[in-house]
C-alpha positions as a Python dict, from the first residue, in 0.01 Angstrom:
ca = {
    (1, 'M'): (0, 0, 0),
    (2, 'V'): (15, 368, -83),
    (3, 'S'): (193, 577, 175),
    (4, 'V'): (211, 943, 247),
    (5, 'K'): (467, 1084, 8),
    (6, 'A'): (540, 1427, -127),
    (7, 'T'): (466, 1412, -495),
    (8, 'L'): (726, 1651, -628),
    (9, 'L'): (1042, 1690, -440),
    (10, 'L'): (1365, 1522, -418),
    (11, 'T'): (1371, 1317, -726),
    (12, 'C'): (1647, 1535, -863),
    (13, 'A'): (1469, 1794, -1075),
    (14, 'C'): (1792, 1753, -1279),
    (15, 'C'): (1649, 1428, -1415),
    (16, 'I'): (1643, 1421, -1793),
    (17, 'S'): (1358, 1607, -1954),
    (18, 'G'): (1336, 1847, -2233),
    (19, 'S'): (1235, 2138, -2016),
    (20, 'T'): (1527, 2080, -1777),
    (21, 'F'): (1803, 2094, -2026),
    (22, 'S'): (1918, 2427, -2177),
    (23, 'V'): (2009, 2487, -2532),
    (24, 'G'): (2160, 2832, -2528),
    (25, 'N'): (2511, 2939, -2420),
    (26, 'Q'): (2470, 3164, -2117),
    (27, 'A'): (2835, 3225, -2063),
    (28, 'S'): (2901, 3377, -2410),
    (29, 'A'): (2594, 3474, -2590),
    (30, 'N'): (2747, 3489, -2934),
    (31, 'H'): (3015, 3213, -2903),
    (32, 'G'): (2915, 2937, -3151),
    (33, 'A'): (2572, 3085, -3210),
    (34, 'P'): (2405, 3023, -3545),
    (35, 'S'): (2510, 3290, -3794),
    (36, 'G'): (2240, 3464, -3968),
    (37, 'P'): (1856, 3454, -3945),
    (38, 'V'): (1821, 3150, -4178),
    (39, 'A'): (2054, 2936, -3959),
    (40, 'A'): (1882, 3056, -3641),
    (41, 'N'): (1547, 2963, -3795),
    (42, 'E'): (1667, 2612, -3901),
    (43, 'L'): (1779, 2546, -3535),
    (44, 'A'): (1462, 2690, -3399),
    (45, 'Q'): (1265, 2447, -3625),
    (46, 'A'): (1464, 2157, -3486),
    (47, 'E'): (1382, 2265, -3131),
    (48, 'A'): (1018, 2296, -3225),
    (49, 'L'): (1018, 1945, -3344),
    (50, 'F'): (1177, 1829, -3030),
    (51, 'R'): (918, 2017, -2814),
    (52, 'D'): (644, 1841, -3011),
    (53, 'G'): (789, 1510, -2920),
    (54, 'R'): (910, 1428, -3275),
    (55, 'F'): (1255, 1321, -3163),
    (56, 'D'): (1382, 1138, -3461),
    (57, 'Q'): (1290, 1424, -3694),
    (58, 'A'): (1443, 1674, -3452),
    (59, 'K'): (1760, 1478, -3433),
    (60, 'G'): (1786, 1452, -3813),
    (61, 'S'): (1716, 1827, -3842),
    (62, 'V'): (1989, 1931, -3591),
    (63, 'Q'): (2239, 1687, -3740),
    (64, 'H'): (2174, 1846, -4077),
    (65, 'F'): (2224, 2183, -3920),
    (66, 'L'): (2545, 2085, -3762),
    (67, 'E'): (2694, 1973, -4093),
    (68, 'A'): (2677, 2338, -4203),
    (69, 'H'): (2739, 2494, -3867),
    (70, 'G'): (2984, 2272, -3695),
    (71, 'S'): (3088, 2538, -3447),
    (72, 'S'): (2747, 2584, -3289),
    (73, 'V'): (2740, 2527, -2919),
    (74, 'E'): (2367, 2563, -2931),
    (75, 'G'): (2332, 2297, -3193),
    (76, 'Y'): (2539, 2042, -2997),
    (77, 'N'): (2347, 2127, -2682),
    (78, 'L'): (2022, 2056, -2860),
    (79, 'L'): (2157, 1731, -3005),
    (80, 'G'): (2261, 1625, -2652),
    (81, 'I'): (1919, 1699, -2518),
    (82, 'I'): (1739, 1511, -2792),
    (83, 'C'): (1964, 1209, -2750),
    (84, 'S'): (1903, 1207, -2376),
    (85, 'N'): (1531, 1203, -2430),
    (86, 'Q'): (1582, 905, -2666),
    (87, 'Q'): (1780, 744, -2380),
    (88, 'D'): (2086, 739, -2603),
    (89, 'Y'): (2312, 862, -2330),
    (90, 'G'): (2641, 794, -2521),
    (91, 'C'): (2523, 1025, -2786),
    (92, 'S'): (2407, 1280, -2536),
    (93, 'F'): (2741, 1273, -2354),
    (94, 'A'): (2937, 1305, -2681),
    (95, 'A'): (2732, 1605, -2779),
    (96, 'F'): (2779, 1785, -2461),
    (97, 'Q'): (3153, 1707, -2453),
    (98, 'H'): (3188, 1849, -2808),
    (99, 'A'): (3000, 2164, -2719),
    (100, 'L'): (3248, 2208, -2426),
    (101, 'K'): (3544, 2175, -2656),
    (102, 'L'): (3397, 2452, -2859),
    (103, 'N'): (3342, 2668, -2548),
    (104, 'P'): (3478, 2527, -2225),
    (105, 'S'): (3308, 2809, -2026),
    (106, 'A'): (2960, 2737, -2150),
    (107, 'T'): (2755, 2730, -1836),
    (108, 'K'): (2441, 2583, -1984),
    (109, 'T'): (2637, 2293, -2131),
    (110, 'H'): (2800, 2226, -1794),
    (111, 'N'): (2443, 2230, -1647),
    (112, 'N'): (2328, 1991, -1918),
    (113, 'L'): (2615, 1755, -1853),
    (114, 'G'): (2549, 1773, -1478),
    (115, 'D'): (2181, 1684, -1548),
    (116, 'L'): (2302, 1387, -1757),
    (117, 'Y'): (2533, 1264, -1484),
    (118, 'A'): (2265, 1309, -1216),
    (119, 'S'): (2007, 1111, -1409),
    (120, 'S'): (2264, 836, -1461),
    (121, 'G'): (2332, 803, -1089),
    (122, 'K'): (2679, 966, -1113),
    (123, 'A'): (2627, 1207, -838),
    (124, 'D'): (2985, 1295, -790),
    (125, 'L'): (3043, 1397, -1156),
    (126, 'A'): (2717, 1578, -1153),
    (127, 'E'): (2816, 1779, -844),
    (128, 'K'): (3149, 1874, -1012),
    (129, 'E'): (2975, 2007, -1321),
    (130, 'F'): (2738, 2222, -1112),
    (131, 'R'): (3020, 2358, -904),
    (132, 'K'): (3208, 2446, -1226),
    (133, 'V'): (2916, 2668, -1326),
    (134, 'L'): (2900, 2831, -981),
    (135, 'A'): (3269, 2900, -980),
    (136, 'T'): (3213, 3139, -1270),
    (137, 'A'): (2850, 3228, -1229),
    (138, 'P'): (2759, 3202, -861),
    (139, 'A'): (2416, 3338, -922),
    (140, 'D'): (2315, 3081, -1182),
    (141, 'P'): (1971, 2966, -1079),
    (142, 'K'): (1978, 2617, -1241),
    (143, 'A'): (2325, 2525, -1103),
    (144, 'N'): (2224, 2650, -749),
    (145, 'Y'): (1889, 2456, -762),
    (146, 'N'): (2016, 2139, -905),
    (147, 'L'): (2319, 2115, -685),
    (148, 'A'): (2093, 2190, -386),
    (149, 'L'): (1864, 1907, -487),
    (150, 'L'): (2167, 1679, -529),
    (151, 'L'): (2299, 1759, -186),
    (152, 'L'): (1960, 1708, -26),
    (153, 'S'): (1927, 1374, -186),
    (154, 'R'): (2265, 1290, -41),
    (155, 'Q'): (2159, 1371, 315),
    (156, 'K'): (2329, 1709, 320),
    (157, 'P'): (2042, 1949, 388),
    (158, 'S'): (2250, 2210, 566),
    (159, 'A'): (2475, 2253, 262),
    (160, 'A'): (2167, 2273, 30),
    (161, 'I'): (2002, 2552, 221),
    (162, 'P'): (2215, 2850, 102),
    (163, 'L'): (2196, 2716, -251),
    (164, 'F'): (1812, 2714, -257),
    (165, 'E'): (1820, 3067, -107),
    (166, 'R'): (2037, 3190, -402),
    (167, 'V'): (1780, 3068, -657),
    (168, 'H'): (1580, 3357, -806),
    (169, 'P'): (1297, 3389, -868),
    (170, 'A'): (1212, 3170, -571),
    (171, 'T'): (938, 2961, -736),
    (172, 'P'): (691, 2762, -528),
    (173, 'E'): (899, 2441, -595),
    (174, 'V'): (1220, 2611, -475),
    (175, 'R'): (1045, 2734, -161),
    (176, 'M'): (908, 2377, -92),
    (177, 'N'): (1250, 2229, -120),
    (178, 'L'): (1383, 2503, 105),
    (179, 'V'): (1118, 2392, 359),
    (180, 'R'): (1224, 2035, 335),
    (181, 'A'): (1595, 2124, 362),
    (182, 'N'): (1541, 2322, 687),
    (183, 'L'): (1326, 2053, 842),
    (184, 'R'): (1588, 1780, 759),
    (185, 'A'): (1863, 2003, 889),
    (186, 'G'): (1680, 2036, 1224),
    (187, 'N'): (1580, 2395, 1168),
    (188, 'T'): (1224, 2299, 1245),
    (189, 'A'): (1092, 2646, 1351),
    (190, 'E'): (1234, 2805, 1043),
    (191, 'G'): (1108, 2521, 815),
    (192, 'L'): (753, 2555, 956),
    (193, 'N'): (768, 2930, 923),
    (194, 'L'): (862, 2905, 562),
    (195, 'A'): (577, 2651, 509),
    (196, 'R'): (328, 2890, 671),
    (197, 'Q'): (436, 3173, 446),
    (198, 'L'): (415, 2957, 131),
    (199, 'S'): (67, 2853, 241),
    (200, 'L'): (-44, 3210, 295),
    (201, 'D'): (81, 3302, -43),
    (202, 'S'): (-125, 3019, -201),
    (203, 'K'): (-452, 3059, -23),
    (204, 'A'): (-665, 2957, -317),
    (205, 'D'): (-433, 2697, -468),
    (206, 'V'): (-560, 2348, -381),
    (207, 'Q'): (-265, 2174, -543),
    (208, 'R'): (-19, 2376, -344),
    (209, 'H'): (-184, 2304, -9),
    (210, 'F'): (-206, 1941, -110),
    (211, 'T'): (156, 1910, -220),
    (212, 'L'): (285, 2108, 85),
    (213, 'G'): (85, 1891, 314),
    (214, 'L'): (232, 1577, 174),
    (215, 'L'): (579, 1722, 212),
    (216, 'L'): (522, 1813, 577),
    (217, 'A'): (379, 1471, 638),
    (218, 'D'): (682, 1306, 479),
    (219, 'E'): (891, 1493, 726),
    (220, 'K'): (669, 1384, 1008),
    (221, 'Q'): (522, 1733, 1082),
    (222, 'Y'): (170, 1584, 1106),
    (223, 'K'): (-7, 1880, 1268),
    (224, 'A'): (109, 2129, 999),
    (225, 'A'): (47, 1867, 742),
    (226, 'A'): (-310, 1810, 854),
    (227, 'L'): (-369, 2185, 837),
    (228, 'E'): (-262, 2201, 476),
    (229, 'L'): (-476, 1902, 371),
    (230, 'E'): (-771, 2052, 562),
    (231, 'K'): (-732, 2363, 355),
    (232, 'A'): (-718, 2158, 28),
    (233, 'D'): (-1035, 1974, 143),
    (234, 'G'): (-1210, 2313, 209),
    (235, 'L'): (-1115, 2425, -140),
    (236, 'K'): (-1203, 2112, -322),
    (237, 'P'): (-1433, 1901, -97),
    (238, 'G'): (-1522, 1544, -193),
    (239, 'T'): (-1175, 1467, -348),
    (240, 'F'): (-1071, 1109, -269),
    (241, 'E'): (-686, 1178, -295),
    (242, 'I'): (-711, 1465, -36),
    (243, 'L'): (-929, 1262, 210),
    (244, 'Y'): (-722, 950, 172),
    (245, 'N'): (-393, 1128, 250),
    (246, 'L'): (-554, 1333, 524),
    (247, 'G'): (-685, 1020, 694),
    (248, 'Q'): (-331, 874, 688),
    (249, 'I'): (-191, 1190, 841),
    (250, 'Y'): (-446, 1177, 1123),
    (251, 'L'): (-361, 811, 1177),
    (252, 'N'): (9, 880, 1193),
    (253, 'A'): (-68, 1163, 1438),
    (254, 'A'): (-268, 910, 1656),
    (255, 'D'): (-584, 1124, 1612),
    (256, 'Y'): (-802, 812, 1543),
    (257, 'P'): (-1152, 962, 1551),
    (258, 'K'): (-1065, 1211, 1287),
    (259, 'A'): (-875, 947, 1086),
    (260, 'E'): (-1180, 720, 1092),
    (261, 'L'): (-1416, 995, 990),
    (262, 'V'): (-1214, 1114, 701),
    (263, 'L'): (-1130, 764, 575),
    (264, 'R'): (-1495, 668, 578),
    (265, 'R'): (-1557, 979, 371),
    (266, 'A'): (-1299, 871, 129),
    (267, 'L'): (-1453, 518, 109),
    (268, 'A'): (-1791, 676, 40),
    (269, 'L'): (-1630, 821, -274),
    (270, 'K'): (-1449, 498, -374),
    (271, 'P'): (-1631, 209, -208),
    (272, 'D'): (-1396, -40, -367),
    (273, 'S'): (-1065, 114, -271),
    (274, 'A'): (-864, -154, -94),
    (275, 'D'): (-604, 98, 10),
    (276, 'A'): (-858, 308, 201),
    (277, 'M'): (-1006, -9, 363),
    (278, 'Y'): (-658, -105, 469),
    (279, 'Q'): (-587, 236, 628),
    (280, 'L'): (-930, 237, 795),
    (281, 'A'): (-859, -111, 933),
    (282, 'R'): (-532, 23, 1077),
    (283, 'V'): (-738, 289, 1254),
    (284, 'L'): (-989, 31, 1383),
    (285, 'Q'): (-700, -183, 1518),
    (286, 'E'): (-553, 117, 1702),
    (287, 'E'): (-893, 194, 1853),
    (288, 'S'): (-902, -168, 1987),
    (289, 'R'): (-1183, -275, 1756),
    (290, 'P'): (-1038, -599, 1624),
    (291, 'V'): (-1375, -739, 1495),
    (292, 'D'): (-1447, -426, 1287),
    (293, 'A'): (-1092, -425, 1165),
    (294, 'L'): (-1109, -796, 1057),
    (295, 'D'): (-1430, -721, 869),
    (296, 'M'): (-1270, -428, 688),
    (297, 'L'): (-963, -630, 606),
    (298, 'A'): (-1165, -926, 478),
    (299, 'R'): (-1332, -688, 233),
    (300, 'A'): (-995, -539, 129),
    (301, 'Y'): (-849, -887, 83),
    (302, 'K'): (-1123, -987, -155),
    (303, 'I'): (-1045, -679, -375),
    (304, 'A'): (-655, -705, -347),
    (305, 'P'): (-556, -1063, -252),
    (306, 'Q'): (-197, -991, -364),
    (307, 'S'): (-142, -702, -133),
    (308, 'T'): (103, -836, 131),
    (309, 'D'): (32, -533, 360),
    (310, 'I'): (-332, -644, 376),
    (311, 'I'): (-235, -1013, 417),
    (312, 'F'): (4, -921, 702),
    (313, 'L'): (-243, -704, 890),
    (314, 'L'): (-525, -949, 847),
    (315, 'A'): (-309, -1223, 989),
    (316, 'R'): (-178, -1016, 1269),
    (317, 'V'): (-527, -899, 1386),
    (318, 'S'): (-643, -1258, 1359),
    (319, 'M'): (-352, -1362, 1577),
    (320, 'T'): (-461, -1112, 1844),
    (321, 'Q'): (-794, -1303, 1860),
    (322, 'N'): (-625, -1636, 1881),
    (323, 'F'): (-708, -1734, 1531),
    (324, 'Y'): (-367, -1876, 1459),
    (325, 'E'): (-488, -2152, 1236),
    (326, 'D'): (-662, -1899, 1012),
    (327, 'A'): (-344, -1686, 1004),
    (328, 'I'): (-113, -1960, 887),
    (329, 'P'): (-242, -2006, 527),
    (330, 'L'): (-270, -1621, 491),
    (331, 'L'): (94, -1576, 590),
    (332, 'E'): (207, -1863, 367),
    (333, 'S'): (38, -1703, 70),
    (334, 'G'): (204, -1375, 157),
    (335, 'I'): (552, -1529, 168),
    (336, 'K'): (494, -1676, -177),
    (337, 'I'): (425, -1321, -305),
    (338, 'A'): (703, -1148, -102),
    (339, 'P'): (958, -1405, 31),
    (340, 'E'): (1186, -1123, 139),
    (341, 'R'): (944, -982, 401),
    (342, 'V'): (1088, -1074, 736),
    (343, 'D'): (770, -977, 926),
    (344, 'L'): (563, -1237, 733),
    (345, 'H'): (813, -1504, 827),
    (346, 'A'): (818, -1400, 1194),
    (347, 'A'): (447, -1397, 1215),
    (348, 'L'): (417, -1739, 1051),
    (349, 'G'): (668, -1887, 1297),
    (350, 'E'): (463, -1740, 1587),
    (351, 'S'): (143, -1875, 1445),
    (352, 'L'): (279, -2219, 1386),
    (353, 'F'): (428, -2230, 1747),
    (354, 'M'): (90, -2104, 1900),
    (355, 'S'): (-97, -2362, 1694),
    (356, 'G'): (117, -2648, 1837),
    (357, 'K'): (319, -2704, 1520),
    (358, 'T'): (653, -2667, 1699),
    (359, 'E'): (885, -2838, 1449),
    (360, 'K'): (755, -2628, 1165),
    (361, 'A'): (771, -2315, 1382),
    (362, 'V'): (1141, -2401, 1466),
    (363, 'D'): (1215, -2441, 1090),
    (364, 'E'): (1062, -2104, 1015),
    (365, 'F'): (1258, -1926, 1299),
    (366, 'R'): (1571, -2105, 1167),
    (367, 'K'): (1520, -1959, 827),
    (368, 'L'): (1492, -1611, 988),
    (369, 'V'): (1824, -1665, 1171),
    (370, 'D'): (1995, -1788, 856),
    (371, 'R'): (1857, -1491, 663),
    (372, 'N'): (2009, -1244, 914),
    (373, 'Q'): (2355, -1403, 906),
}
């Protein structure tokens, strides 16, 4: 089942992508730069091929360039970037290391190497590279931003805040991550104040309100999140994604009447959405309307019979109505799909016991005990 998630944030923006890596040498503009307009044009052509997604041609072009210009830091940076996009990380690492041999103080190369480490899950090495940049260029926006994201992903929001604050210009993405960092650091008032200011600066931007709302919901600030999704709905009414997420936010905030209204609007736009049916069934269950919830879940199950979330809730609501015999085959099918789900096993054990199948219930509970040991 889809859950409320902020769509941008926290996946380290330092993950490999052509737009993230940097080709030039910020620390020393002329060190290892292509000599002459012909050489510069040749490197620019290789970069253009890369931007067009023609990675093999771009790699061949830059390798040809480096045969004649072996001291070009820019050339080796570009080679490293191309290799990373081809998922040839050994080639990428070697190219960045060679660039650093040519110019150990090349900040953009250190940033690129940090990006490579971060995308490979080597957070400690990535942090070292970004800190090397900041030791000589404390205002470097990329190193500040990527190190802040790295620290935020490692549950160190307080350490990330001053780094985000150093990034100029403060783009909407930087400001959103600063909101998240403050909220996670417990600076709730400051985080919400930053979110309000960002919202005011983006009055007509539906995507900004939507993304900000998801961020706030992800941090369990449901009142502020609902306000942003309501603004998005006002700017672009009749959008399923907005209504679906707004309905979930109302549900999580225990505002069930609004949740039902909005989710029914979403279903009117996509009548076959099993996800929307599932969320609406959750609302109906919370409103103590089990018969309506069962009807909605039965419809959802026909559309998505492999969804273990739907299976579990359908079985659980059935159990509240003493339909234990009906719940048993549902839960057994769910366990075949997701044998690791403890809640399915527990519900099956309960259903078996309440149906008088004591021995089978004991076996199921024993499996749970063994699983936890």
